Structure formats: C-alpha cells, structure tokens
N, C-alpha and C positions, 0 to 999 in steps of 0.2 A: 697655247698662248703662254704657258709657264716659262718656256725657254726663250720666248720672244722678248726683246728689249724695246720698250716704247721710246720714242725720241726724247732727248733731254729737254727740249724746248716745247712748251705747250701754249696754246692760245685758246682759252675757254671763251666761248661766245654765248652770252645770255640771250633770252628771247627778245628783250628790249633792244639790245645791240643789233641782233640780226634784223629786226624789223626796221631800225634806223638805216642800216646798211643796205637793205633791199630797197627802201624808198630812195636812198641816194643813188642806187643803180638805176632805178626808174627815172629819176631826174636827169641823169646823164643820157639815158636812152630816149628821152622825150623828143629831142630834136633829130634823132637818127631815123625815125620812122617816116610815115606812119606804118605800123605793123598790122597785118590782117590776121595773123595767127602766131601763137607762141607754142613752141615745142619744148616741153619739160624733159630734161635729162634726169631720169630717176635713178635712185631714190632721192639723192641729195638735193635735187632741184625742185622737189615738190613744193616746199614752203616758199622759197624765193619766187618761184613761178607764180604762185597764187597772189603774192603781194605785188609783184611787178605787173602782172596782167590787170589786176584791179586798178593800179595807179595809172596805167596807160589806156584803160578802157577797152582792152582786148578780151573778147569773150570766146574766141575759138582757141581751145587749148588741147593739144595732142601730147602724147608721151612717146619717148623712145627709152626703153628699159635696158640699161647696160650695167653689167657687173664688172667693176674695175678694182674693187678692194676686197680683201679677206684677211681676217686676223690682224687688223691694224697695219696692213701694208698694201701697196699697189701690186696688183697681179701682173704677171708677165703677159698674159693673154686676156683680152677683153672678150666678154660674151654678150651678144645682143639677145636678150630674152624676148623683146617685142620691138618690131620695127615701126616705122611711121606709116600711118594710114595713107594708102595710095590715093584715096579720094582727095585728101588735103593737098597732096603733092600735085595732083592734076588740076586743082582749082585755085591755088594761090601761087603767085609768082615768087620765086626763090628769094628775091631781095625784099619781100614783104613778110618774111618769116623771121621771127626772133627765137633763138634757142637759149634757154636759161639753165644754168647749173649753179651749185653752191660754190664749187672750187675748181680751178684748173691747177692740178698738181704737176704732173709730168707733161700734160698736154695730149696724152694718148686718147682720152675720151673725146676731146674737142677735135682731134684729127679724124677720128672715126666718123663723127657727125659731119665734119666738113667734107669728107669723101661723099657722103650721101646728099648733102645740101651745100654745094659749092658757093652759092650766092647768099646764103642765110647770114644773119648777124648773130654771132655767138657772144653771149654775155655771162659773166660769173660774178658772184659777190666778192669772192676772194681769189687771188692768183699768187702762185709761187713763181720764182724766176724761170724755171724750166717750162712751166705751163703758160706763162704770160704771152709769148709770141703767137699762141694758137687761138686766142680770143680777141674779139674786137673791142670789148668794153669790160672793165672790171672796176671795183671800188677800192679795195684794200690789198696791198701786196704784203705777204708774209714770207719770211726766209724759208728756203727749201727744207731745212732741217727742223721745222716747226710742225707739230701735230695740232690741227685745229679740232677742238672739241665743240661740236655743235650742240645747241640746247637739247635736241632730241637724244643726244648721247649721255646727257648728264642728269643727275638727280640732286635734290637738295640734301646737303650734309654739312655737319659742323666742320669748320675750317679753323685749325689752331692758329693763334697769332704768330706772326713772323718771328718775333723775339721770344716767344715762349710765354709762360704764365708769370704774372707778377705776384 
C-alpha cells in the first residue's frame, strides 16, 4: 500500500448520510416491486441491504459473496466466495428478486450478478459513470476518479481547519 496512490478525489460518507441515501434508494424501489427476496452483494451491500429490506418489508435475504477490491483498487478478476442458495432461485421468480450493493464502480460485479440472475433488479446506493449502465436503480452518482470512504472504513479523528489555525 505504501507505493499505491489513492485517488485525489474523495467522498467520505457518514453513517447518517448512508442511512438517508439507503432510505432514498428504498423510496425509489418501492414502486419497482414488489420484491419477494433481496440478495445482498457482500461485503459492501450488507448495511444497505439491511436498511432497504426493512423499508420494503422484505424478510427473505440471501447473499452472494464477491471479492472485487484489494488494496484500494478494483481487481482484474472477481472471485465468488459464496453463490446464491439454489432453494431461493428455485422458489422465487427472477423479476421478484432485488440485488443490493453499496456501489457500482466499473460494473464488473453487477455484470457477474446479472449473468446469474438475468431478470433481477440490481440497485446500488452510489454509481460511477462506468458502472451506472449495469444497475437498474441508484441514488447518487459520483465521478469515476473519486474514492468513496464508507462509514465502516472511517474512524473519528481530528480534522484541521481548511484555512489553518487562527
């Protein structure tokens, strides 16, 4: 990591902001369903999925575990650590499945999920221009060269004033 350069632009997201944005996502999704199941794209989709599922009243929650990032960069190859439970796929129509993630960056993760669930509705809280075409619904677009710092990535620390000390 010492040799890696983080993006110049950053977008820190607080817990309060994430909660508001997840509720806004649920609001947009409310007329898209009804959904019978939510598939969480982990790990980033865990918190957004919990909020969206609560708001939409969906109690069937499944996960697909995909590794797409390492050392603050998108990996060339995605790894599926855990697939979707076949029982859910056998018992819920594809168009009644909602997939939730925190971010669509390049769209690779969404493409992989779409291959497995061609009729599912894919929603993310945030989307970058390259990833936006691969999701059905999102709340906020950020530029491709911006790194989003999610609340689970941050700790509380002193922030110096922009103009310095008086």
